[in-house]
VOMAR-986019 format. One record per residue: residue number from 1; residue in one letter; chain; y, x, z of N, C-alpha, C in turn. Coordinates in steps of 0.001 Angstrom, whole numbers. Example, Ala and Ser with C-alpha at 12.3 -4.5 7.8 and 13.67 -1.06 7.14 Angstrom:
<atoms>
+-----+-----+-------+---------+---------+---------+---------+---------+---------+---------+---------+---------+
:   n : res : chain :      nY :      nX :      nZ :     caY :     caX :     caZ :      cY :      cX :      cZ :
+-----+-----+-------+---------+---------+---------+---------+---------+---------+---------+---------+---------+
:   1 :   A :     A :   -5690 :   13190 :    7800 :   -4500 :   12300 :    7800 :   -3300 :   13200 :    7800 :
:   2 :   S :     A :   -2250 :   12850 :    7080 :   -1060 :   13670 :    7140 :      30 :   12900 :    7870 :
+-----+-----+-------+---------+---------+---------+---------+---------+---------+---------+---------+---------+
</atoms>
This chain:
<atoms>
+-----+-----+-------+---------+---------+---------+---------+---------+---------+---------+---------+---------+
:   n : res : chain :      nY :      nX :      nZ :     caY :     caX :     caZ :      cY :      cX :      cZ :
+-----+-----+-------+---------+---------+---------+---------+---------+---------+---------+---------+---------+
:   1 :   X :     A :   -1172 :     852 :       0 :       0 :       0 :       0 :    1230 :     895 :       0 :
:   2 :   X :     A :    2143 :     624 :    -902 :    3402 :    1356 :    -982 :    4399 :     698 :     -39 :
:   3 :   X :     A :    5097 :    1506 :     733 :    6121 :     977 :    1631 :    7454 :     946 :     917 :
:   4 :   X :     A :    8322 :      85 :    1389 :    9664 :      24 :     835 :   10445 :    1258 :    1233 :
:   5 :   X :     A :   11505 :    1511 :     490 :   12372 :    2635 :     829 :   12983 :    2412 :    2205 :
:   6 :   X :     A :   13356 :    3496 :    2840 :   14015 :    3389 :    4137 :   13224 :    4093 :    5214 :
:   7 :   X :     A :   13405 :    3654 :    6451 :   12746 :    4277 :    7599 :   11247 :    4019 :    7509 :
:   8 :   X :     A :   10513 :    5014 :    7024 :    9090 :    4825 :    6738 :    8176 :    5503 :    7748 :
:   9 :   X :     A :    8746 :    6117 :    8776 :    7983 :    6774 :    9842 :    7074 :    7871 :    9291 :
:  10 :   X :     A :    7550 :    8530 :    8221 :    6805 :    9644 :    7670 :    5711 :    9255 :    6698 :
:  11 :   X :     A :    5823 :    8087 :    6105 :    4800 :    7651 :    5150 :    5446 :    6810 :    4059 :
:  12 :   X :     A :    5035 :    7043 :    2849 :    5524 :    6256 :    1718 :    4430 :    5350 :    1166 :
:  13 :   X :     A :    3198 :    5801 :    1293 :    2036 :    5021 :     861 :    1008 :    5109 :    1985 :
:  14 :   X :     A :     416 :    3974 :    2319 :    -633 :    3941 :    3334 :   -1962 :    3713 :    2609 :
:  15 :   X :     A :   -2959 :    4502 :    2959 :   -4293 :    4359 :    2396 :   -5156 :    3590 :    3396 :
:  16 :   X :     A :   -5785 :    2525 :    2935 :   -6608 :    1676 :    3796 :   -8061 :    1707 :    3361 :
:  17 :   X :     A :   -8941 :    1552 :    4343 :  -10360 :    1313 :    4091 :  -10781 :     210 :    5047 :
:  18 :   X :     A :  -11263 :    -886 :    4505 :  -11639 :   -2045 :    5330 :  -10510 :   -2451 :    6268 :
:  19 :   X :     A :   -9302 :   -2510 :    5742 :   -8097 :   -2939 :    6464 :   -7634 :   -1986 :    7560 :
:  20 :   X :     A :   -8234 :    -810 :    7657 :   -7814 :     175 :    8656 :   -7154 :    1358 :    7957 :
:  21 :   X :     A :   -6060 :    1878 :    8523 :   -5405 :    3031 :    7878 :   -6271 :    4289 :    7988 :
:  22 :   X :     A :   -6479 :    4935 :    6847 :   -7287 :    6155 :    6820 :   -6503 :    7332 :    6242 :
:  23 :   X :     A :   -5255 :    7083 :    5874 :   -4449 :    8165 :    5332 :   -3069 :    7697 :    4928 :
:  24 :   X :     A :   -2225 :    8677 :    4653 :    -877 :    8404 :    4160 :    -541 :    9395 :    3051 :
:  25 :   X :     A :     413 :    8980 :    2249 :     986 :    9875 :    1257 :    2481 :    9940 :    1545 :
:  26 :   X :     A :    2969 :   11137 :    1723 :    4400 :   11366 :    1925 :    4941 :   11906 :     603 :
:  27 :   X :     A :    5866 :   11181 :      11 :    6443 :   11575 :   -1278 :    7766 :   12286 :   -1043 :
:  28 :   X :     A :    7928 :   13403 :   -1722 :    9153 :   14183 :   -1599 :    9768 :   14377 :   -2974 :
:  29 :   X :     A :   10834 :   13645 :   -3225 :   11610 :   13842 :   -4437 :   12864 :   14568 :   -3990 :
:  30 :   X :     A :   12912 :   15827 :   -4296 :   13911 :   16701 :   -3706 :   14371 :   17691 :   -4765 :
:  31 :   X :     A :   15669 :   17830 :   -4905 :   16197 :   18830 :   -5838 :   16118 :   20186 :   -5155 :
:  32 :   X :     A :   15181 :   20961 :   -5556 :   14942 :   22255 :   -4936 :   13468 :   22390 :   -4633 :
:  33 :   X :     A :   13155 :   23318 :   -3798 :   11760 :   23582 :   -3466 :   11399 :   22865 :   -2171 :
:  34 :   X :     A :   10308 :   22126 :   -2198 :    9804 :   21491 :    -984 :    9064 :   22583 :    -208 :
:  35 :   X :     A :    9495 :   22805 :    1015 :    8984 :   23934 :    1792 :    7928 :   23499 :    2804 :
:  36 :   X :     A :    7186 :   24461 :    3265 :    6200 :   24230 :    4318 :    6887 :   23716 :    5579 :
:  37 :   X :     A :    8032 :   24281 :    5925 :    8750 :   23849 :    7136 :    9112 :   22365 :    7063 :
:  38 :   X :     A :    9540 :   21904 :    5884 :    9879 :   20482 :    5723 :    8659 :   19602 :    5965 :
:  39 :   X :     A :    7530 :   20011 :    5413 :    6321 :   19206 :    5524 :    5761 :   19258 :    6948 :
:  40 :   X :     A :    5861 :   20386 :    7604 :    5415 :   20461 :    9005 :    6183 :   19452 :    9844 :
:  41 :   X :     A :    7491 :   19355 :    9642 :    8271 :   18382 :   10405 :    7842 :   16959 :   10063 :
:  42 :   X :     A :    7533 :   16694 :    8797 :    7076 :   15355 :    8406 :    5728 :   15016 :    9057 :
:  43 :   X :     A :    4825 :   15982 :    9086 :    3524 :   15770 :    9741 :    3738 :   15462 :   11224 :
:  44 :   X :     A :    4579 :   16250 :   11870 :    4868 :   16026 :   13294 :    5483 :   14650 :   13507 :
:  45 :   X :     A :    6455 :   14303 :   12687 :    7112 :   12998 :   12824 :    6081 :   11878 :   12696 :
:  46 :   X :     A :    5232 :   11973 :   11683 :    4246 :   10914 :   11482 :    3329 :   10768 :   12696 :
:  47 :   X :     A :    2798 :   11880 :   13196 :    1848 :   11772 :   14303 :    2528 :   11439 :   15624 :
:  48 :   X :     A :    3806 :   11747 :   15781 :    4524 :   11267 :   16962 :    4699 :    9753 :   16885 :
:  49 :   X :     A :    5031 :    9247 :   15695 :    5099 :    7794 :   15530 :    3731 :    7162 :   15778 :
:  50 :   X :     A :    2666 :    7813 :   15307 :    1318 :    7270 :   15511 :     962 :    7219 :   16994 :
:  51 :   X :     A :    1566 :    8078 :   17796 :    1338 :    8059 :   19242 :    1907 :    6789 :   19862 :
:  52 :   X :     A :    3077 :    6374 :   19390 :    3703 :    5188 :   19975 :    3384 :    3904 :   19207 :
:  53 :   X :     A :    2844 :    4064 :   17992 :    2422 :    2919 :   17177 :    1019 :    3216 :   16640 :
:  54 :   X :     A :       2 :    3074 :   17471 :   -1348 :    3514 :   17094 :   -1907 :    2863 :   15828 :
:  55 :   X :     A :   -1409 :    1713 :   15454 :   -1926 :    1008 :   14287 :   -1582 :    1639 :   12952 :
:  56 :   X :     A :    -735 :    2703 :   12931 :    -356 :    3291 :   11646 :   -1282 :    4424 :   11223 :
:  57 :   X :     A :   -2214 :    4813 :   12083 :   -3143 :    5904 :   11759 :   -4478 :    5631 :   12441 :
:  58 :   X :     A :   -5491 :    6340 :   11980 :   -6773 :    6248 :   12678 :   -6609 :    6885 :   14064 :
:  59 :   X :     A :   -7517 :    6598 :   14950 :   -7456 :    7126 :   16316 :   -7657 :    8638 :   16308 :
:  60 :   X :     A :   -7076 :    9346 :   17282 :   -7354 :   10786 :   17393 :   -8862 :   11022 :   17425 :
:  61 :   X :     A :   -9301 :   12042 :   16691 :  -10725 :   12335 :   16605 :  -11402 :   11702 :   15398 :
:  62 :   X :     A :  -10743 :   10723 :   14780 :  -11271 :   10079 :   13578 :  -10704 :   10777 :   12343 :
:  63 :   X :     A :  -11441 :   10778 :   11231 :  -10919 :   11395 :   10006 :   -9633 :   10718 :    9527 :
:  64 :   X :     A :   -8734 :   11523 :    8996 :   -7473 :   11007 :    8465 :   -7017 :   11929 :    7346 :
:  65 :   X :     A :   -6376 :   11346 :    6340 :   -5861 :   12113 :    5199 :   -4336 :   12121 :    5249 :
:  66 :   X :     A :   -3759 :   13277 :    5031 :   -2296 :   13403 :    4931 :   -2011 :   14139 :    3635 :
:  67 :   X :     A :   -1518 :   13396 :    2648 :   -1232 :   13968 :    1338 :     275 :   14023 :    1135 :
:  68 :   X :     A :     706 :   15040 :     453 :    2117 :   15176 :      87 :    2182 :   15199 :   -1439 :
:  69 :   X :     A :    3068 :   14386 :   -1975 :    3300 :   14348 :   -3419 :    4725 :   14830 :   -3668 :
:  70 :   X :     A :    4867 :   15844 :   -4507 :    6186 :   16400 :   -4794 :    6531 :   16174 :   -6260 :
:  71 :   X :     A :    7799 :   15831 :   -6503 :    8234 :   15558 :   -7869 :    8531 :   16829 :   -8641 :
:  72 :   X :     A :    8782 :   17891 :   -7939 :    9163 :   19107 :   -8642 :    8437 :   20303 :   -8045 :
:  73 :   X :     A :    9167 :   21235 :   -7512 :    8564 :   22500 :   -7074 :    8169 :   22468 :   -5596 :
:  74 :   X :     A :    7060 :   23132 :   -5328 :    6590 :   23276 :   -3952 :    6436 :   24768 :   -3669 :
:  75 :   X :     A :    6864 :   25171 :   -2499 :    6734 :   26576 :   -2104 :    5257 :   26968 :   -2075 :
:  76 :   X :     A :    4985 :   28219 :   -2434 :    3613 :   28712 :   -2463 :    2896 :   28568 :   -1137 :
:  77 :   X :     A :    3605 :   28830 :     -38 :    2986 :   28704 :    1286 :    2599 :   27256 :    1572 :
:  78 :   X :     A :    3398 :   26308 :    1063 :    3074 :   24893 :    1250 :    1770 :   24565 :     532 :
:  79 :   X :     A :    1651 :   24999 :    -704 :     431 :   24735 :   -1469 :    -785 :   25321 :    -753 :
:  80 :   X :     A :    -674 :   26568 :    -309 :   -1788 :   27220 :     380 :   -2171 :   26466 :    1650 :
:  81 :   X :     A :   -1182 :   26048 :    2434 :   -1448 :   25335 :    3678 :   -2113 :   23988 :    3412 :
:  82 :   X :     A :   -1547 :   23216 :    2490 :   -2048 :   21862 :    2250 :   -3440 :   21859 :    1627 :
:  83 :   X :     A :   -3767 :   22867 :     853 :   -5070 :   22920 :     195 :   -6137 :   23599 :    1052 :
:  84 :   X :     A :   -5729 :   24281 :    2107 :   -6685 :   24959 :    2983 :   -7438 :   23940 :    3835 :
:  85 :   X :     A :   -8484 :   24409 :    4463 :   -9302 :   23567 :    5338 :   -9339 :   24188 :    6736 :
:  86 :   X :     A :   -9666 :   23363 :    7705 :   -9919 :   23870 :    9040 :   -8708 :   23993 :    9943 :
:  87 :   X :     A :   -8991 :   24368 :   11165 :   -8007 :   24414 :   12243 :   -7145 :   25674 :   12231 :
:  88 :   X :     A :   -7683 :   26787 :   11753 :   -6983 :   28065 :   11885 :   -5612 :   28049 :   11217 :
:  89 :   X :     A :   -5484 :   27368 :   10090 :   -4180 :   27319 :    9401 :   -3112 :   26670 :   10285 :
:  90 :   X :     A :   -3520 :   25722 :   11124 :   -2595 :   25115 :   12083 :   -2304 :   26087 :   13225 :
:  91 :   X :     A :   -3357 :   26700 :   13746 :   -3189 :   27627 :   14868 :   -2241 :   28767 :   14508 :
:  92 :   X :     A :   -2329 :   29235 :   13272 :   -1450 :   30321 :   12818 :      20 :   29918 :   12829 :
:  93 :   X :     A :     286 :   28618 :   12800 :    1660 :   28107 :   12735 :    2037 :   27296 :   13976 :
:  94 :   X :     A :    1324 :   27486 :   15069 :    1553 :   26687 :   16274 :    3019 :   26715 :   16717 :
:  95 :   X :     A :    3638 :   27880 :   16758 :    5038 :   27974 :   17210 :    5961 :   27147 :   16308 :
:  96 :   X :     A :    5717 :   27182 :   15012 :    6552 :   26391 :   14095 :    6299 :   24895 :   14273 :
:  97 :   X :     A :    5059 :   24509 :   14503 :    4760 :   23099 :   14773 :    5455 :   22632 :   16047 :
:  98 :   X :     A :    5497 :   23472 :   17068 :    6192 :   23103 :   18307 :    7671 :   22849 :   18033 :
:  99 :   X :     A :    8300 :   23757 :   17298 :    9728 :   23605 :   16974 :    9975 :   22350 :   16143 :
: 100 :   X :     A :    9111 :   22106 :   15167 :    9307 :   20961 :   14265 :    8975 :   19637 :   14954 :
: 101 :   X :     A :    8036 :   19634 :   15892 :    7763 :   18416 :   16659 :    8986 :   18055 :   17502 :
: 102 :   X :     A :    9591 :   19068 :   18102 :   10806 :   18863 :   18895 :   11948 :   18373 :   18001 :
: 103 :   X :     A :   12086 :   18979 :   16816 :   13140 :   18582 :   15868 :   12912 :   17157 :   15365 :
: 104 :   X :     A :   11655 :   16792 :   15138 :   11354 :   15433 :   14672 :   11744 :   14403 :   15716 :
: 105 :   X :     A :   11443 :   14698 :   16980 :   11843 :   13769 :   18042 :   13358 :   13679 :   18120 :
: 106 :   X :     A :   14024 :   14806 :   18050 :   15481 :   14831 :   18149 :   16141 :   14050 :   17009 :
: 107 :   X :     A :   15545 :   14083 :   15826 :   16139 :   13443 :   14650 :   15928 :   11933 :   14605 :
: 108 :   X :     A :   15046 :   11404 :   15416 :   14733 :    9973 :   15391 :   15122 :    9312 :   16706 :
: 109 :   X :     A :   15989 :    8323 :   16629 :   16389 :    7598 :   17841 :   15177 :    6916 :   18478 :
: 110 :   X :     A :   14290 :    6387 :   17650 :   13100 :    5707 :   18174 :   12234 :    6665 :   18973 :
: 111 :   X :     A :   11968 :    7836 :   18410 :   11133 :    8820 :   19107 :   11846 :    9394 :   20324 :
: 112 :   X :     A :   13127 :    9651 :   20189 :   13921 :   10259 :   21264 :   13988 :    9360 :   22496 :
: 113 :   X :     A :   14040 :    8038 :   22277 :   14218 :    7106 :   23387 :   12908 :    6562 :   23952 :
: 114 :   X :     A :   11799 :    6776 :   23248 :   10545 :    6178 :   23705 :   10073 :    6830 :   25009 :
: 115 :   X :     A :    9704 :    6000 :   25958 :    9324 :    6476 :   27299 :    8170 :    7475 :   27262 :
: 116 :   X :     A :    7233 :    7308 :   26345 :    6077 :    8206 :   26296 :    6416 :    9577 :   25716 :
: 117 :   X :     A :    7562 :    9705 :   25066 :    7906 :   10953 :   24384 :    9159 :   11643 :   24911 :
: 118 :   X :     A :   10067 :   10879 :   25487 :   11407 :   11416 :   25749 :   11465 :   12593 :   26717 :
: 119 :   X :     A :   10505 :   12721 :   27625 :   10550 :   13813 :   28600 :    9553 :   14936 :   28321 :
: 120 :   X :     A :    8908 :   14890 :   27172 :    7904 :   15904 :   26859 :    8546 :   17189 :   26350 :
: 121 :   X :     A :    7926 :   18299 :   26682 :    8367 :   19595 :   26160 :    7912 :   19720 :   24707 :
: 122 :   X :     A :    8405 :   20736 :   24024 :    7980 :   20936 :   22635 :    6483 :   21233 :   22566 :
: 123 :   X :     A :    5956 :   21914 :   23564 :    4524 :   22197 :   23607 :    3716 :   20912 :   23772 :
: 124 :   X :     A :    4188 :   20024 :   24644 :    3496 :   18755 :   24873 :    3584 :   17846 :   23642 :
: 125 :   X :     A :    4726 :   17853 :   22982 :    4852 :   17075 :   21739 :    3863 :   17590 :   20695 :
: 126 :   X :     A :    3776 :   18900 :   20587 :    2854 :   19505 :   19633 :    1406 :   19184 :   19989 :
: 127 :   X :     A :    1086 :   19096 :   21263 :    -271 :   18745 :   21682 :    -683 :   17368 :   21144 :
: 128 :   X :     A :     272 :   16461 :   21013 :     -26 :   15132 :   20453 :    -445 :   15248 :   18987 :
: 129 :   X :     A :     177 :   16158 :   18267 :    -202 :   16419 :   16878 :   -1558 :   17126 :   16851 :
: 130 :   X :     A :   -1729 :   18086 :   17733 :   -2964 :   18884 :   17785 :   -4197 :   18019 :   18029 :
: 131 :   X :     A :   -4020 :   16889 :   18699 :   -5149 :   15997 :   18972 :   -5770 :   15453 :   17688 :
: 132 :   X :     A :   -5084 :   15645 :   16565 :   -5551 :   15059 :   15305 :   -5950 :   16081 :   14247 :
: 133 :   X :     A :   -5704 :   17359 :   14476 :   -5852 :   18316 :   13382 :   -7295 :   18659 :   13010 :
: 134 :   X :     A :   -8232 :   18518 :   13923 :   -9612 :   18872 :   13592 :  -10217 :   17945 :   12543 :
: 135 :   X :     A :   -9714 :   16748 :   12437 :  -10236 :   15772 :   11479 :   -9208 :   15400 :   10416 :
: 136 :   X :     A :   -8235 :   16281 :   10203 :   -7167 :   16010 :    9249 :   -7449 :   16710 :    7924 :
: 137 :   X :     A :   -7492 :   15923 :    6877 :   -7660 :   16459 :    5525 :   -6290 :   16396 :    4852 :
: 138 :   X :     A :   -5844 :   17508 :    4295 :   -4539 :   17549 :    3651 :   -4701 :   17934 :    2182 :
: 139 :   X :     A :   -3726 :   17523 :    1383 :   -3699 :   17920 :     -30 :   -2268 :   17807 :    -522 :
: 140 :   X :     A :   -1985 :   18562 :   -1558 :    -667 :   18543 :   -2196 :    -860 :   18141 :   -3646 :
: 141 :   X :     A :     -60 :   17174 :   -4078 :     -98 :   16737 :   -5473 :    1256 :   17034 :   -6104 :
: 142 :   X :     A :    1208 :   17777 :   -7202 :    2422 :   18112 :   -7934 :    2592 :   17143 :   -9102 :
: 143 :   X :     A :    3721 :   17279 :   -9782 :    4080 :   16370 :  -10865 :    2958 :   16213 :  -11895 :
: 144 :   X :     A :    2367 :   17301 :  -12338 :    1311 :   17214 :  -13351 :      93 :   16454 :  -12832 :
: 145 :   X :     A :    -275 :   16690 :  -11568 :   -1389 :   15949 :  -10969 :   -1083 :   14456 :  -10957 :
: 146 :   X :     A :     152 :   14132 :  -10550 :     536 :   12731 :  -10438 :     541 :   12056 :  -11798 :
: 147 :   X :     A :    1050 :   12746 :  -12813 :    1070 :   12166 :  -14159 :    -345 :   11839 :  -14622 :
: 148 :   X :     A :   -1266 :   12753 :  -14384 :   -2662 :   12540 :  -14773 :   -3269 :   11370 :  -14001 :
: 149 :   X :     A :   -3032 :   11322 :  -12700 :   -3609 :   10260 :  -11882 :   -3024 :    8898 :  -12239 :
: 150 :   X :     A :   -1707 :    8840 :  -12398 :   -1062 :    7566 :  -12724 :   -1500 :    7103 :  -14108 :
: 151 :   X :     A :   -1661 :    8034 :  -15035 :   -2122 :    7686 :  -16376 :   -3499 :    7051 :  -16372 :
: 152 :   X :     A :   -4313 :    7380 :  -15397 :   -5666 :    6827 :  -15298 :   -5668 :    5408 :  -14738 :
: 153 :   X :     A :   -4543 :    4968 :  -14178 :   -4446 :    3632 :  -13585 :   -3239 :    2900 :  -14162 :
: 154 :   X :     A :   -3388 :    2281 :  -15346 :   -2243 :    1627 :  -16006 :   -1568 :     557 :  -15157 :
: 155 :   X :     A :   -2337 :    -168 :  -14337 :   -1726 :   -1207 :  -13494 :    -735 :    -601 :  -12511 :
: 156 :   X :     A :   -1101 :     522 :  -11915 :    -187 :    1204 :  -10990 :    1028 :    1703 :  -11750 :
: 157 :   X :     A :     789 :    2279 :  -12898 :    1879 :    2811 :  -13719 :    2911 :    1730 :  -14022 :
: 158 :   X :     A :    2464 :     566 :  -14459 :    3400 :    -493 :  -14840 :    3986 :   -1214 :  -13632 :
: 159 :   X :     A :    3312 :   -1189 :  -12504 :    3821 :   -1860 :  -11305 :    4903 :   -1041 :  -10604 :
: 160 :   X :     A :    4678 :     283 :  -10481 :    5544 :    1093 :   -9638 :    6484 :    2033 :  -10375 :
: 161 :   X :     A :    6336 :    2163 :  -11669 :    7167 :    3097 :  -12408 :    7903 :    2370 :  -13514 :
: 162 :   X :     A :    9211 :    2541 :  -13537 :   10041 :    1927 :  -14562 :    9960 :    2810 :  -15803 :
: 163 :   X :     A :    9343 :    2266 :  -16827 :    9150 :    3030 :  -18045 :    9767 :    2280 :  -19216 :
: 164 :   X :     A :   10456 :    2984 :  -20061 :   10983 :    2369 :  -21268 :    9905 :    2376 :  -22326 :
: 165 :   X :     A :    9785 :    1262 :  -23015 :    8826 :    1230 :  -24111 :    9465 :    1907 :  -25326 :
: 166 :   X :     A :    8654 :    2234 :  -26306 :    9192 :    2817 :  -27537 :   10144 :    1850 :  -28208 :
: 167 :   X :     A :    9847 :     560 :  -28142 :   10706 :    -451 :  -28756 :   12094 :    -418 :  -28129 :
: 168 :   X :     A :   12159 :    -366 :  -26809 :   13458 :    -333 :  -26129 :   14240 :     915 :  -26518 :
: 169 :   X :     A :   13551 :    2032 :  -26629 :   14218 :    3273 :  -27013 :   14760 :    3191 :  -28438 :
: 170 :   X :     A :   13947 :    2655 :  -29349 :   14370 :    2538 :  -30738 :   15558 :    1596 :  -30874 :
: 171 :   X :     A :   15509 :     453 :  -30198 :   16639 :    -489 :  -30241 :   17890 :     157 :  -29697 :
: 172 :   X :     A :   17733 :     904 :  -28622 :   18874 :    1634 :  -28047 :   19469 :    2619 :  -29029 :
: 173 :   X :     A :   18627 :    3338 :  -29728 :   19120 :    4304 :  -30720 :   19810 :    3602 :  -31872 :
: 174 :   X :     A :   19291 :    2443 :  -32305 :   19910 :    1702 :  -33398 :   21289 :    1180 :  -33012 :
: 175 :   X :     A :   21423 :     741 :  -31752 :   22723 :     236 :  -31297 :   23729 :    1367 :  -31296 :
+-----+-----+-------+---------+---------+---------+---------+---------+---------+---------+---------+---------+
</atoms>
């Protein structure tokens, strides 16, 4: 299910299986390079929201998918991180996750004011994210991947993407 634009709590598309959320897709349309630091903060924001709104993600310990779709360029470190498997890639970046979890709380009035989160240290905030990393599958989709995938599903293409037909283009050129 695609969410409307606006405050999306770190998710643009929710993936469901039997009516239960099993993953999210975070879309980044950004002029410039989408960095690992940006995505780490998005991951932290999403899982902090999942702490206070458990219905938006599977329970800690259950498998979950976190995909990032970028419209343009992605930093090499981001690609390596998102395509890697296992816990060590997170452990190597623990200090950055702590900083970004703290920044995510600070940037959101909802997270900042919530009783379960407002008095936690950056380490404790990060621990909430850490409760989910052993069963977290991540992937990065770039523009070419998305074009191929969307092309395979014409209904999605025509529902979610505004495309000009050849006829409209030709009429425009004639005018």
